[in-house]
GUKE-529784 format. One record per atom (N, C-alpha, C): residue in three letters; z, x, y. Coordinates in steps of 0.02 Angstrom, whole numbers, m for minus. Each point is the difference from the previous one (the first is absolute). Layout:
r,z,x,y
ALA,Z,X,Y;
...
! end
This chain:
r,z,x,y
MET,m6121,m1379,891;
MET,m5,10,72;
MET,43,60,19;
LYS,m15,32,54;
LYS,34,61,20;
LYS,32,m9,68;
LEU,67,8,3;
LEU,34,m3,64;
LEU,20,71,18;
ALA,m24,26,56;
ALA,15,68,20;
ALA,56,m1,51;
PHE,53,39,m12;
PHE,57,1,45;
PHE,7,69,31;
PRO,16,4,63;
PRO,13,66,31;
PRO,64,29,m28;
VAL,3,66,m3;
VAL,59,34,m26;
VAL,48,13,57;
ILE,60,m31,m2;
ILE,50,12,50;
ILE,68,m6,m32;
LEU,49,30,29;
LEU,66,0,m29;
LEU,46,m51,30;
PHE,m23,m37,49;
PHE,42,m51,30;
PHE,m18,m68,m29;
PHE,45,m49,9;
PHE,m13,m66,m25;
PHE,m47,m36,47;
VAL,m57,m18,m26;
VAL,m48,m38,40;
VAL,m25,m58,m43;
THR,m26,m50,32;
THR,m27,m58,m36;
THR,m75,3,1;
TYR,m30,m8,m59;
TYR,m72,m2,m6;
TYR,m22,m73,m3;
PRO,m43,m22,46;
PRO,m16,m70,2;
PRO,m39,m23,m61;
MET,8,m63,m18;
MET,m36,m29,m55;
MET,m74,m7,19;
VAL,m44,17,m47;
VAL,m71,m8,12;
VAL,m16,m74,4;
ALA,m43,m20,46;
ALA,m7,m70,17;
ALA,m46,m39,m46;
THR,m41,33,m40;
THR,m47,m38,m40;
THR,36,m39,m54;
ALA,m32,m54,m22;
ALA,32,m44,m49;
ALA,11,37,m66;
GLU,m47,43,m20;
GLU,6,36,m63;
GLU,61,45,m1;
GLU,16,31,56;
GLU,54,48,3;
GLU,65,m29,27;
ALA,3,m65,10;
ALA,59,m29,30;
ALA,62,9,m42;
ALA,m7,9,m66;
ALA,58,7,m44;
ALA,26,72,m2;
CYS,m37,48,28;
CYS,26,68,2;
CYS,58,2,48;
PRO,55,33,m19;
PRO,61,m5,40;
PRO,m1,42,63;
GLN,37,m23,49;
GLN,18,42,56;
GLN,49,53,m25;
LEU,m8,61,24;
LEU,43,55,m23;
LEU,27,39,59;
GLU,60,26,m9;
GLU,27,49,47;
GLU,41,49,m40;
GLY,3,62,23;
GLY,38,50,m36;
GLY,m34,67,0;
ASN,16,40,m51;
ASN,m25,68,m5;
ASN,m50,4,m57;
LEU,m64,6,17;
LEU,m53,4,m50;
LEU,m9,72,m22;
GLN,51,26,m34;
GLN,m1,67,m28;
GLN,44,0,m61;
PRO,m8,48,m46;
PRO,43,4,m58;
PRO,74,1,22;
GLY,40,m40,m34;
GLY,71,m6,18;
GLY,13,m52,52;
GLY,m52,m33,25;
GLY,9,m50,53;
GLY,19,m68,m26;
LEU,29,m40,45;
LEU,18,m69,m15;
LEU,m43,m45,44;
LEU,m28,m52,m29;
LEU,m43,m47,36;
LEU,29,m70,m1;
TRP,m7,m34,56;
TRP,21,m70,6;
TRP,m63,m42,11;
GLY,0,m60,m27;
GLY,m58,m43,9;
GLY,18,m73,1;
THR,m49,m41,17;
THR,10,m72,2;
THR,m62,m34,m28;
VAL,11,m48,m44;
VAL,m54,m41,m28;
VAL,22,m73,0;
ALA,m45,m44,m18;
ALA,20,m70,m8;
ALA,50,m5,m57;
PRO,50,m43,5;
PRO,52,m5,m53;
PRO,m28,m17,m69;
THR,m61,m28,m3;
THR,m30,m17,m64;
THR,m40,57,m30;
THR,6,59,30;
THR,m39,58,m22;
THR,39,42,m50;
ALA,m36,30,m47;
ALA,30,48,m47;
ALA,m34,68,10;
ILE,39,54,m5;
ILE,m27,68,9;
ILE,20,43,m59;
VAL,m47,39,m25;
VAL,14,51,m51;
VAL,m18,68,29;
PHE,47,48,m7;
PHE,m11,67,25;
PHE,28,50,m50;
GLU,m43,47,m23;
GLU,21,50,m48;
GLU,32,m31,m62;
GLY,m28,m57,m22;
GLY,25,m34,m58;
GLY,63,m40,10;
ILE,24,m4,62;
ILE,62,m35,17;
ILE,m17,m66,34;
ASP,30,m54,m25;
ASP,m4,m64,35;
ASP,46,3,60;
VAL,m29,3,59;
VAL,39,10,61;
VAL,39,m63,17;
PRO,67,6,7;
PRO,39,m59,19;
PRO,m18,m23,71;
ILE,m11,m64,9;
ILE,m18,m28,65;
ILE,59,m42,25;
LEU,23,13,61;
LEU,53,m40,29;
LEU,m25,m70,16;
PRO,45,m48,8;
PRO,m21,m69,15;
PRO,m45,m6,61;
ASP,8,45,49;
ASP,m43,m4,60;
ASP,m66,38,m8;
GLY,m12,27,m60;
GLY,m62,36,m12;
GLY,2,75,11;
SER,56,26,24;
SER,4,72,12;
SER,16,37,m65;
PHE,m16,65,m1;
PHE,12,41,m60;
PHE,5,73,21;
VAL,22,41,m46;
VAL,6,71,11;
VAL,m28,35,m62;
LEU,m31,58,10;
LEU,m22,40,m57;
LEU,2,74,19;
GLY,7,43,m51;
GLY,8,71,11;
GLY,m56,41,m30;
LEU,m15,56,31;
LEU,m50,47,m24;
LEU,35,62,m28;
GLY,m14,17,m62;
GLY,32,56,m32;
GLY,m23,68,26;
ARG,34,52,m23;
ARG,m15,68,24;
ARG,m72,20,m11;
ASP,m28,m20,m57;
ASP,m68,21,m18;
ASP,m50,m57,9;
ALA,12,m43,48;
ALA,m47,m55,13;
ALA,m70,29,13;
PRO,m52,m29,m29;
PRO,m68,24,11;
PRO,m25,m15,71;
SER,m59,23,15;
SER,m28,m9,68;
SER,m18,m72,14;
SER,m6,m41,m52;
SER,m14,m71,9;
SER,39,m39,m52;
VAL,32,m54,21;
VAL,36,m44,m46;
VAL,m24,m71,12;
THR,11,m43,m49;
THR,m27,m68,3;
THR,55,m51,m11;
LEU,1,m50,44;
LEU,41,m59,m10;
LEU,m45,m55,m29;
THR,22,m31,m54;
THR,m35,m58,m26;
THR,35,m62,25;
VAL,m34,m40,40;
VAL,30,m58,33;
VAL,m31,m63,m28;
SER,42,m46,m24;
SER,m23,m63,m28;
SER,31,m58,39;
VAL,m40,m51,11;
VAL,24,m61,31;
VAL,15,m50,m55;
GLU,64,m16,m10;
GLU,20,m40,m57;
GLU,m30,m70,1;
THR,m15,m26,58;
THR,m25,m69,4;
THR,m71,m7,m25;
ASP,m41,52,7;
ASP,m70,m6,m23;
ASP,m20,54,m50;
GLY,45,46,m16;
GLY,m14,51,m50;
GLY,m46,55,23;
VAL,m19,1,63;
VAL,m44,52,26;
VAL,38,67,3;
SER,m32,53,m23;
SER,30,67,0;
SER,m46,49,35;
ILE,28,41,44;
ILE,m39,51,35;
ILE,37,66,m3;
SER,m36,54,14;
SER,29,66,2;
SER,1,25,72;
CYS,56,28,20;
CYS,7,28,68;
CYS,17,74,m8;
ASP,m46,43,22;
ASP,8,73,m8;
ASP,32,30,62;
LEU,46,46,m11;
LEU,35,34,54;
LEU,m13,75,m4;
ASP,m19,30,55;
ASP,m10,73,3;
ASP,67,33,14;
ILE,19,48,m42;
ILE,65,33,4;
ILE,m9,72,25;
ALA,39,19,49;
ALA,m4,68,27;
ALA,22,52,m52;
LYS,m29,58,3;
LYS,20,55,m44;
LYS,65,30,26;
ARG,42,23,m46;
ARG,63,30,20;
ARG,11,65,m39;
GLU,20,52,35;
GLU,14,64,m31;
GLU,75,6,m13;
TYR,17,36,m55;
TYR,70,7,m19;
TYR,19,74,m5;
ARG,63,13,13;
ARG,26,68,m4;
ARG,13,21,m72;
ILE,7,65,m9;
ILE,26,28,m62;
ILE,73,17,12;
SER,44,m23,m44;
SER,72,11,8;
SER,27,36,m61;
ARG,29,59,10;
ARG,28,39,m55;
ARG,76,m1,5;
VAL,31,m28,m51;
VAL,72,m8,m1;
VAL,29,46,m53;
GLU,39,49,21;
GLU,31,47,m47;
GLU,74,m14,m7;
GLY,28,23,m55;
GLY,72,m8,m11;
GLY,20,m68,m28;
VAL,m49,m39,m23;
VAL,15,m65,m30;
VAL,29,13,m70;
PRO,53,m36,m20;
PRO,26,9,m69;
PRO,m57,m7,m51;
GLN,m9,51,m41;
GLN,m57,1,m46;
GLN,m1,m59,m47;
ARG,58,m27,m17;
ARG,3,m57,m46;
ARG,m33,m62,30;
THR,m6,m2,67;
THR,m33,m57,32;
THR,m75,13,10;
VAL,m22,61,m12;
VAL,m71,17,3;
VAL,m32,m9,m69;
THR,34,27,m50;
THR,m20,m8,m70;
THR,59,m31,m37;
PRO,4,m66,m3;
PRO,59,m33,m29;
PRO,7,16,m74;
PRO,62,11,m22;
PRO,12,11,m72;
PRO,m16,m63,m40;
GLU,m16,10,m62;
GLU,m21,m55,m44;
GLU,50,m57,m1;
GLU,64,17,1;
GLU,51,m53,m5;
GLU,5,m44,62;
GLN,m33,20,54;
GLN,1,m40,62;
GLN,m60,m46,7;
LEU,m50,7,m43;
LEU,m63,m37,9;
LEU,9,m75,m7;
GLU,42,m22,m47;
GLU,11,m72,m8;
GLU,37,m28,60;
ARG,48,38,27;
ARG,34,m22,60;
ARG,m49,m8,58;
ILE,m44,48,9;
ILE,m50,m3,54;
ILE,m44,m61,m9;
ARG,m22,m13,m61;
ARG,m43,m58,m13;
ARG,34,m65,19;
LYS,63,m8,m19;
LYS,37,m61,16;
LYS,11,m7,75;
GLU,14,55,34;
GLU,10,m3,72;
GLU,m64,m19,37;
ARG,m57,24,m24;
ARG,m63,m20,31;
ARG,m13,m75,m9;
GLN,20,m27,m57;
GLN,m7,m72,m11;
GLN,44,m39,49;
LEU,61,25,12;
LEU,44,m33,48;
LEU,m31,m2,70;
VAL,m28,56,21;
VAL,m30,5,66;
VAL,m61,m46,5;
ARG,m43,1,m51;
ARG,m59,m43,1;
ARG,19,m74,4;
ALA,51,m19,m38;
ALA,22,m70,0;
ALA,27,m20,68;
ALA,36,46,33;
ALA,27,m16,66;
ALA,m55,m9,51;
LYS,m52,41,m4;
LYS,m55,m4,48;
LYS,m48,m58,m15;
ALA,1,m24,m61;
ALA,m46,m55,m19;
ALA,24,m68,24;
GLN,62,m4,22;
GLN,26,m64,24;
GLN,m36,m21,64;
VAL,m9,m65,8;
VAL,m31,m27,61;
VAL,49,m48,32;
ILE,36,25,49;
ILE,48,m42,36;
ILE,m36,m32,58;
GLU,m3,m66,0;
GLU,m38,m36,51;
GLU,46,m19,58;
ASN,13,49,42;
ASN,42,m10,59;
ASN,m40,19,62;
GLN,m24,m50,36;
GLN,m41,13,59;
GLN,39,35,55;
THR,65,m14,5;
THR,41,31,52;
THR,2,75,m8;
PHE,8,24,m63;
PHE,1,72,m13;
PHE,m66,31,23;
LEU,m55,m29,m23;
LEU,m65,30,12;
LEU,m18,m1,75;
ARG,19,m53,35;
ARG,m13,m3,72;
ARG,38,56,36;
ALA,62,13,m22;
ALA,39,54,32;
ALA,m32,68,m12;
VAL,m27,10,m60;
VAL,m34,63,m15;
VAL,m62,7,43;
GLN,m37,m55,8;
GLN,m60,2,41;
GLN,16,17,73;
ALA,58,m21,23;
ALA,21,14,69;
ALA,17,74,9;
GLY,15,35,m55;
GLY,16,71,5;
GLY,61,19,m40;
LEU,m4,56,m36;
LEU,55,27,m38;
LEU,38,52,40;
ALA,61,14,m22;
ALA,41,53,29;
ALA,7,57,m51;
TRP,12,60,24;
TRP,13,56,m45;
TRP,66,m13,m37;
PRO,2,11,m66;
PRO,63,m10,m37;
PRO,51,55,13;
ALA,m22,55,27;
ALA,43,55,22;
ALA,m39,42,49;
GLU,35,34,44;
GLU,m33,43,48;
GLU,14,73,m17;
GLY,m52,42,3;
GLY,8,70,m17;
GLY,m66,35,m2;
ARG,0,61,m25;
ARG,m61,40,m4;
ARG,m44,m27,m57;
ILE,m64,m10,15;
ILE,m47,m20,m53;
ILE,m20,62,m39;
SER,21,2,m63;
SER,m11,60,m41;
SER,m54,m10,m53;
GLY,m26,m59,m6;
GLY,m54,m14,m47;
GLY,m38,m61,22;
VAL,m66,0,m11;
VAL,m41,m55,24;
VAL,m37,m34,m57;
TYR,m23,m59,14;
TYR,m37,m41,m49;
TYR,m66,34,m20;
GLY,m14,m4,m64;
GLY,m66,20,m25;
GLY,m7,72,m19;
SER,46,44,19;
SER,m8,71,m13;
SER,m1,13,m76;
GLN,m43,47,m20;
GLN,m3,19,m71;
GLN,57,48,m14;
ARG,43,m18,m47;
ARG,60,39,m14;
ARG,m10,50,m57;
PHE,31,58,9;
PHE,8,49,m53;
PHE,75,13,m5;
TYR,28,m9,m60;
TYR,71,11,m11;
TYR,10,64,m41;
ASN,34,49,30;
ASN,10,64,m33;
ASN,m67,28,m24;
GLY,m52,m10,40;
GLY,m66,26,m16;
GLY,m42,m44,m45;
LYS,28,m54,m25;
LYS,m36,m45,m46;
LYS,m25,m61,37;
PRO,m65,m19,m7;
PRO,m26,m59,34;
PRO,38,m63,m21;
GLY,17,m41,48;
GLY,33,m64,m13;
GLY,m38,m57,31;
ASN,30,m59,0;
ASN,m31,m57,32;
ASN,1,9,76;
PRO,m45,m34,35;
PRO,4,0,74;
PRO,67,m29,23;
HIS,18,18,61;
HIS,61,m28,29;
HIS,m17,m66,33;
TYR,36,m53,m18;
TYR,m18,m67,24;
TYR,47,m26,54;
GLY,42,43,28;
GLY,46,m23,51;
GLY,3,47,59;
VAL,48,m14,44;
VAL,16,44,55;
VAL,72,24,m10;
ASP,10,65,3;
ASP,66,30,m11;
ASP,35,11,66;
ILE,63,m20,3;
ILE,41,9,60;
ILE,60,44,m19;
ALA,3,61,26;
ALA,53,47,m17;
ALA,61,m12,44;
ARG,56,m16,m32;
ARG,64,m8,33;
ARG,54,19,m50;
PRO,62,15,24;
PRO,53,19,m46;
PRO,19,m56,m48;
THR,25,20,m58;
THR,27,m48,m48;
THR,53,m44,33;
GLY,m5,m64,m12;
GLY,48,m48,28;
GLY,m25,m35,62;
THR,m57,23,29;
THR,m29,m35,58;
THR,m19,m71,m20;
PRO,19,m51,39;
PRO,m15,m69,m19;
PRO,m76,m13,m4;
VAL,m18,m41,m49;
VAL,m68,m26,m7;
VAL,2,m74,16;
LEU,m43,m22,46;
LEU,1,m69,24;
LEU,m66,m35,m19;
ALA,4,m65,m8;
ALA,m60,m39,m16;
ALA,m50,2,58;
PRO,m62,21,m12;
PRO,m50,3,54;
PRO,m26,m68,20;
GLY,11,m49,m41;
GLY,m20,m69,12;
GLY,38,m45,m47;
PRO,m5,m65,8;
PRO,37,m46,m43;
PRO,m31,m4,m70;
GLY,40,m22,m47;
GLY,m25,m9,m68;
GLY,55,m14,m50;
VAL,m19,m2,m63;
VAL,46,m12,m55;
VAL,m1,62,m45;
VAL,58,24,m21;
VAL,5,57,m44;
VAL,m21,m20,m70;
THR,m51,34,m27;
THR,m23,m14,m68;
THR,15,56,m49;
LEU,24,57,25;
LEU,21,55,m43;
LEU,54,39,37;
ALA,54,16,m35;
ALA,54,41,28;
ALA,28,42,m57;
GLU,m23,62,m6;
GLU,19,43,m55;
GLU,29,65,28;
PRO,59,22,m25;
PRO,32,59,28;
PRO,m28,66,m25;
ASP,m38,0,m57;
ASP,m19,64,m29;
ASP,m62,m6,m44;
LEU,m58,m6,30;
LEU,m62,3,m38;
LEU,m22,73,m8;
PHE,m36,14,m54;
PHE,m14,70,m18;
PHE,m36,37,56;
TYR,m54,m27,25;
TYR,m39,34,52;
TYR,26,m15,70;
SER,18,m61,14;
SER,14,m21,69;
SER,74,m6,15;
GLY,44,14,m48;
GLY,72,m3,12;
GLY,22,m69,23;
GLY,45,m2,50;
GLY,21,m64,27;
GLY,m58,m36,33;
THR,m17,m59,m24;
THR,m62,m34,21;
THR,13,m73,16;
VAL,m29,m23,55;
VAL,3,m71,20;
VAL,m72,m23,15;
ILE,m17,m60,m23;
ILE,m62,m32,20;
ILE,17,m64,37;
LEU,m30,m7,59;
LEU,10,m57,44;
LEU,m66,m38,6;
ASP,0,m63,m23;
ASP,m61,m41,0;
ASP,m5,m36,67;
HIS,m55,12,36;
HIS,m11,m31,65;
HIS,m41,m65,m5;
GLY,m20,m18,m60;
GLY,m37,m62,m10;
GLY,m74,9,m11;
TYR,m29,m43,m41;
TYR,m72,m4,m11;
TYR,m30,67,m23;
GLY,36,35,m45;
GLY,m25,61,m30;
GLY,16,64,37;
LEU,31,m5,59;
LEU,15,59,41;
LEU,73,22,m11;
SER,10,63,m16;
SER,68,24,m13;
SER,10,71,26;
SER,63,18,12;
SER,20,68,18;
SER,43,29,m55;
SER,m8,64,m14;
SER,43,36,m48;
SER,34,57,35;
PHE,62,14,m19;
PHE,41,52,31;
PHE,27,44,m57;
LEU,m17,64,1;
LEU,12,45,m56;
LEU,49,56,18;
HIS,30,28,m52;
HIS,44,60,3;
HIS,66,m14,36;
MET,22,m62,1;
MET,61,m17,37;
MET,62,24,m37;
SER,49,21,39;
SER,64,22,m28;
SER,45,m58,m16;
ARG,m13,m56,33;
ARG,42,m60,m9;
ARG,m43,m62,10;
VAL,9,m49,m44;
VAL,m35,m64,5;
VAL,52,m54,14;
ASP,m7,m33,57;
ASP,51,m48,23;
ASP,m22,m73,m5;
VAL,m56,m13,m34;
VAL,m24,m68,m6;
VAL,m9,m18,m74;
SER,m10,m64,m13;
SER,m10,m24,m68;
SER,m63,m43,m3;
VAL,m29,m6,m59;
VAL,m58,m42,m9;
VAL,16,m72,22;
GLY,m44,m28,40;
GLY,10,m68,25;
GLY,28,m3,70;
ASP,25,56,26;
ASP,25,1,69;
ASP,m57,m13,49;
GLU,12,m44,48;
GLU,m49,m13,53;
GLU,21,37,62;
LEU,m44,43,25;
LEU,18,45,55;
LEU,m42,m15,62;
ARG,29,17,57;
ARG,m34,m3,64;
ARG,m17,72,22;
THR,m44,6,48;
THR,m16,66,28;
THR,63,34,25;
GLY,11,62,m22;
GLY,59,38,22;
GLY,60,m5,m45;
ASP,m3,m44,m51;
ASP,56,m4,m47;
ASP,3,63,m42;
PRO,61,23,m19;
PRO,6,61,m39;
PRO,m24,m8,m72;
LEU,m35,51,m25;
LEU,m23,3,m69;
LEU,40,49,m42;
GLY,22,53,32;
GLY,35,54,m35;
GLY,m2,62,43;
ALA,m6,59,m34;
ALA,3,63,37;
ALA,m50,50,m28;
ILE,m24,43,44;
ILE,m47,54,m19;
ILE,34,48,m48;
GLY,m40,26,m47;
GLY,27,48,m48;
GLY,m54,47,m24;
ALA,14,33,m57;
ALA,m47,47,m31;
ALA,m2,m12,m75;
THR,3,m63,m19;
THR,1,m18,m71;
THR,m70,m3,m28;
GLY,m6,6,m67;
GLY,m66,m1,m31;
GLY,m37,64,12;
ARG,m67,m4,6;
ARG,m41,60,10;
ARG,m2,16,75;
ALA,48,40,22;
ALA,6,17,71;
ALA,28,70,6;
THR,m19,34,54;
THR,26,67,13;
THR,52,1,55;
GLY,9,m56,34;
GLY,49,m5,53;
GLY,6,m72,23;
PRO,51,m14,40;
PRO,12,m70,21;
PRO,m56,m26,45;
HIS,m26,m57,m18;
HIS,m51,m34,40;
HIS,m9,m71,m27;
LEU,m31,m42,40;
LEU,m20,m66,m22;
LEU,m76,m1,m9;
ASP,m22,m22,m58;
ASP,m71,m12,m13;
ASP,m11,m75,6;
TRP,m33,m20,54;
TRP,m13,m72,13;
TRP,m72,m14,m19;
ARG,m9,m47,m45;
ARG,m67,m19,m23;
ARG,m11,m75,11;
MET,m63,m19,4;
MET,m16,m71,5;
MET,m59,m16,m47;
SER,1,m60,m27;
SER,m53,m22,m45;
SER,m20,m71,16;
TRP,m64,m14,m11;
TRP,m23,m70,m4;
TRP,m24,m8,m72;
PHE,41,m34,m41;
PHE,m11,m2,m72;
PHE,m8,71,m26;
ASN,m57,18,m31;
ASN,m7,68,m28;
ASN,m35,48,48;
GLN,m11,m22,62;
GLN,m32,44,50;
GLN,54,34,42;
ARG,1,67,m1;
ARG,49,38,38;
ARG,m25,8,72;
ILE,39,m24,48;
ILE,m21,4,70;
ILE,45,48,38;
ASP,m21,17,60;
ASP,34,52,40;
ASP,49,m33,49;
PRO,66,8,m10;
PRO,49,m30,45;
PRO,m7,23,72;
GLN,m23,63,9;
GLN,m3,28,67;
GLN,m51,m35,45;
LEU,m46,m37,m30;
LEU,m48,m38,39;
LEU,29,m64,28;
LEU,61,m17,m21;
LEU,30,m65,18;
LEU,62,7,45;
VAL,14,61,22;
VAL,58,11,43;
VAL,m21,39,62;
PRO,41,m3,53;
PRO,m14,41,59;
PRO,12,74,m16;
PRO,m19,46,43;
PRO,15,71,m12;
PRO,74,11,m11;
MET,16,50,m41;
MET,70,16,m14;
MET,35,19,66;
PRO,57,m31,15;
PRO,36,16,63;
PRO,20,74,2;
! end
């Protein structure tokens, strides 16, 4: 079955289709575009699979899921009712999104083409990050606070945006998956929402001082290039609690905070979840 949604950037609720066949398709609200975050509600006995991920369902039937940078024009939720085994497909139309080209010069060449002796370090650090993001902390309070709205972790000039195709010293690199906030080294970085720290590393090869804050049910924030990390793994934080300080560590040309968000392995756009920069 095909559910067509209008493309808008504000949070709106799409009503559930009334027919019996489609009653298990979830109500959704959020940003139906690459990088968007969607909220939905189903019966608590329902199971959902999206992009190969078993979507965690809260006890009240609500859930969250994210759309990656390269989400196709149509995605499918597979919805099963556990009590009778019935499974249906719910298709979502996703808006097209254009991305900028970003050319970054003056990056330390060793972080563009890493020397052979650093490759094992990079591999181990990627495993650390993946493990931190794979955790599923089932805290409804955290997720409800995120749904109510996030705060900027720092205020300043936005120097880089989500999704832009990066070139480092003229060499093509991965797309940029965060929003960059340029401020002097030492500027405080604050938690944009509540969560539990699942990674706190002072010096990763690419991202330098790095913190990952788990907001629950697969949703997390990452903070990169920090000059100082003031939290430890397991710390439970509230919105506005200090995480550390802005820096220029790792692959960076100047002091800034790179704030990223993920839903499991889907990279989402933090800027869609906050008010305009003050």
